[in-house]
C-alpha positions in Angstrom: 105.3 78.2 107.9 103.4 74.9 107.6 100.8 74.5 104.8 98.0 72.0 105.1 96.0 71.0 102.1 92.4 69.8 102.0 91.5 67.7 99.0 87.9 67.5 97.7 86.7 64.4 95.8 84.4 61.4 95.5 84.0 59.5 98.8 81.8 56.7 100.0 79.0 57.2 97.5 79.0 61.0 97.6 81.7 63.6 98.0 84.0 64.6 100.9 87.2 66.3 101.7 90.3 64.8 103.2 93.4 65.9 105.0 96.1 63.3 104.3 94.4 60.0 104.4 91.5 61.1 106.7 88.2 61.8 105.1 85.4 64.0 106.3 81.8 62.9 106.5 80.2 62.2 103.2 78.2 65.0 101.5 75.5 64.5 98.9 77.1 66.7 96.3 80.4 68.2 95.2 79.5 71.8 96.1 78.5 70.9 99.7 81.9 69.1 100.1 83.8 72.0 98.6 82.1 74.5 100.9 82.8 72.4 103.9 86.4 72.0 103.0 86.8 75.8 102.6 85.1 76.3 106.0 87.5 73.9 107.6 90.4 75.6 106.0 89.2 79.0 107.3 88.8 77.7 110.9 92.5 76.7 110.9 93.3 80.5 110.9 91.5 81.1 114.2 93.9 81.7 117.0 93.7 79.7 120.2 95.3 80.1 123.6 98.9 79.3 124.5 99.2 76.0 126.2 101.7 73.5 127.6 101.1 70.1 125.9 102.4 66.7 126.9 102.6 63.6 124.7 104.2 60.2 124.8 107.0 59.4 122.4 107.4 56.1 120.6 110.0 55.0 123.2 107.6 55.6 126.1 109.1 58.8 127.4 106.9 61.9 127.8 107.6 65.1 126.0 106.3 68.5 127.2 106.4 71.6 125.0 104.9 75.1 124.7 102.2 75.5 122.0 101.8 79.1 120.8 98.1 79.7 120.2 98.9 82.2 117.5 101.0 79.8 115.5 98.5 78.8 112.7 99.2 77.0 109.4 98.6 78.3 105.9 95.8 76.3 104.2 94.7 75.5 100.7 91.8 73.6 99.2 92.4 71.5 96.1 89.4 70.2 94.1 90.5 66.8 92.9 87.4 66.7 90.7 88.7 69.6 88.7 92.1 68.0 88.2 94.1 70.4 90.4 94.8 68.0 93.3 
């Protein structure tokens, strides 16, 4: 199963959380950013509906595949301010 990791740290004059290189909005304090990251991680576990999805490949061809609404990733939140990220 896939695991996605949210990192909490200083961002844009305040604090935020990121997934990869993408940052959340800026929060005024560390605790608010940490709580928001934990909330985002929890929402990843909510099942959706099955769907057929289509997307364009780099070579211009279109790919269609079935997305299972119950296929949810594992999540974790690492607090970079505490040195565990």
